[in-house]
N, C-alpha and C positions, 0 to 999 in steps of 0.2 A: 571492591566496590560492587554492590549488587545493583541489578537493573530492575526497575519496576515499569509496568505498562499501565496506562490509564486512558480513558476516553478524553479526547481533546475537548476543550471548552471554547466558547467564542473568543475569549481573551487570549487564546493560543494562536490566533490567526497569523500573527507575525512569526511565530516559531514554525508554523506549517509552511508559510511562504519561504522562509529562510532555508528550510530543509528541502523544499521542492527546487529551489534555485541551485542548491548543492548537488542534488540529483541530476538536474539538467546539465550542469557543468561536467559531472562525472560521465554522463552519456554523450558528451561532445556537443551539446546544444545549449550553451550558456545563455543565449538570447531567446531561447524557446519558451520560457515561462512568461506569460502575459497576464495571468490571473493576479488579482489584487487581494489585499486583506478584506476589503468590503465584499468582494465576490465570494471569498472563502466563508465569511460569516453568513452571507445570504444562503449559499448553497449547502453549507455543511451544518448550519445550526438554525436556519429559518423554518418557517412552517411547511415548506416543501423541500425537505432534505434530499439532496441528490447523492451524497456520499457520507461515509462514516470515516473519521480519522482517529487513530490511536497514536499516542506518543510514548516512546520509551524514554525513561529518565535515569540518569546516574547523578547521585548527590543532588537531586531536585532540578537538574538542568536537562531539558530535552536534548536527546542525542540521536533519536531515530523516529521514524514515522512509517505507518502503514495507512494507505488510503484504500478503502474498499467501497463497493457498491453492489446492490442486489440486481440480478438479472433473472431470466426465466428460461428454463429448459422445456421447450414444447414437447420434446420426445419423452421426457420423464414426468412432465406435468408437475414440476416443482421448481422452487426458487433455487438459484445457485449464487454463490458469492464470488465476486471477481476481486482479486487483489490487483489493483491497478498500479499502485506504487508501493514499494517497500524499500526504504533507504535507511542506512545507519552511517553516521559520520565516521570518517576514517579513524579517528582516535578512539572510537567506541567499538570498532569491529573486533570480533574475537571475545567479546564480553558476554555473549549470550543475548544481546539486544535483539538481533534479527530473529533468533529462535523464539524469544518471548513475544515479539510482535506477531509472528506467524501463528503461534499457539493462541494468542488472543483473538486473531482473525478467525481461527478455526472454532473458537468458542462462540463467536458471533454467528458463524455459519450454522452451528448446532442450535443456537437459540432461535434462529430464523427458520429452522426446519429445512435447511438446504440439502440438496442431493449431491452437491459436489462443490469444490473450490477450483477456480481457474486462476492462473497467474500468467502475466506476460513477461517474457524474458528475452532480451536481445540475444541474437545468435552468437555474437562475439564475446558475451559475458560468461566465460567458462566458470568463474567463481560462483556466480548466481545459479547457473545451471546445475552445478554440483550441489550447492546448498539446497535447492529445491528437490533434486533427485534423492538426496540423503533423507529427505523428509516425505518420500512417497509420491512426489509429483513426477509424471512422465510426460515427455514431449509428445504432441499429437502429430505424428508423422503424416505428411501429405497435406497438412493444413497450412495456409498462409493468410496472414491478415491483409485484407484489401481495404483501402481507405479513400474516401473522397471528401475533401474539405467543402464546407458550405459557407 
């Protein structure tokens, strides 16, 4: 079974939400997702898009997701692409879906003239750290994410 990747459409909002909930459960926060299909449609497909979503499919069924957004590198004076979420359903792992999603994100970065791609990886997720490392990503030693809720 081959894997294909395509841009998500507004009618994919339910698939996006389902995959985000699976990701949250995988990361140990099953109640963490509060976004709705309506918010996904507004922020992913409305006039003021805040993110881009790509879906991996096997036999026409979504099995993976990458959510990206553009940021700006003030030191480089150029746009960067942030891979905020990349997730593949357990049954589709090892099929190339993750690699295909990351390659599609890299194409988005190139199309947008980005100077780099950044990805967030949980420190305990050795499989993801290995996956990204094998594809040229290196951890930024000494950096820690600091967050404040609003």
